C-alpha positions as CSV (number, residue, x, y, z in Angstrom):
1,M,156.8,78.0,-53.1
2,D,159.6,79.8,-51.3
3,I,158.7,83.1,-49.8
4,S,161.2,85.5,-48.1
5,E,160.5,86.6,-44.6
6,E,160.5,90.2,-45.7
7,T,157.8,89.5,-48.4
8,F,155.7,87.7,-45.8
9,I,155.9,90.5,-43.3
10,I,155.1,93.1,-46.0
11,N,152.0,91.1,-47.1
12,L,150.9,90.5,-43.5
13,G,151.1,94.2,-42.7
14,T,149.0,95.1,-45.8
15,H,146.5,92.4,-44.9
16,I,146.1,93.7,-41.3
17,R,145.6,97.2,-42.6
18,K,142.9,96.1,-45.0
19,L,141.1,94.1,-42.4
20,R,141.3,97.1,-39.9
21,E,140.0,99.5,-42.5
22,K,137.2,97.1,-43.6
23,R,136.0,97.2,-40.0
24,G,136.2,101.0,-39.9
25,L,138.8,101.0,-37.2
26,S,141.6,103.5,-36.9
27,Q,145.1,102.4,-35.8
28,Q,144.3,103.9,-32.4
29,D,141.1,101.9,-32.2
30,L,142.9,98.6,-33.0
31,A,145.7,99.4,-30.7
32,D,143.3,100.1,-27.8
33,D,141.5,96.9,-28.5
34,C,144.8,95.0,-28.5
35,G,146.3,96.7,-25.5
36,I,149.4,97.8,-27.5
37,P,150.7,101.2,-28.5
38,R,149.3,102.8,-31.7
39,N,152.7,103.2,-33.2
40,Q,153.3,99.5,-33.0
41,I,150.2,98.9,-35.1
42,G,151.6,101.4,-37.6
43,R,155.0,99.7,-37.7
44,I,153.4,96.3,-38.2
45,E,151.3,97.6,-41.1
46,R,154.3,99.2,-42.7
47,A,156.4,96.1,-42.2
48,K,158.9,97.9,-40.0
49,I,158.9,95.2,-37.3
50,N,158.5,91.4,-37.2
51,T,155.8,91.1,-34.5
52,G,155.4,88.1,-32.3
53,I,152.6,85.5,-32.2
54,K,151.1,87.0,-29.0
55,T,150.5,90.3,-30.7
56,L,149.1,88.6,-33.7
57,I,146.7,86.7,-31.5
58,R,145.6,90.0,-29.9
59,I,145.1,91.6,-33.3
60,A,143.0,88.6,-34.5
61,N,140.9,88.8,-31.4
62,A,140.4,92.5,-31.7
63,L,139.4,92.1,-35.4
64,D,137.1,89.2,-34.3
65,I,138.6,86.7,-36.6
66,E,140.5,83.5,-36.2
67,L,144.3,83.6,-36.2
68,A,144.3,81.4,-39.3
69,D,142.3,84.0,-41.1
70,L,144.7,86.7,-40.1
71,L,147.5,84.6,-41.6
72,S,145.6,83.7,-44.7
73,F,146.3,86.1,-47.5
74,Q,147.6,86.2,-51.1
75,V,151.4,86.6,-51.2
76,K,152.4,89.1,-53.9
């Protein structure tokens, strides 16, 4: 199955937002746990930026999940 980069980034951002909300975290909480600015979390969730693997690792760690689980989502 071919997936565009844009579609992947949109779905990733949605997945991160759902995981964050499921844990009852605000964007600020997650940003603080990751050591990155809150507006960066917002831009990732809204698919405004293509974030790097280092940031994804920080997000996975802050959400207490494996990186593979962060990247495992249904593409729509």
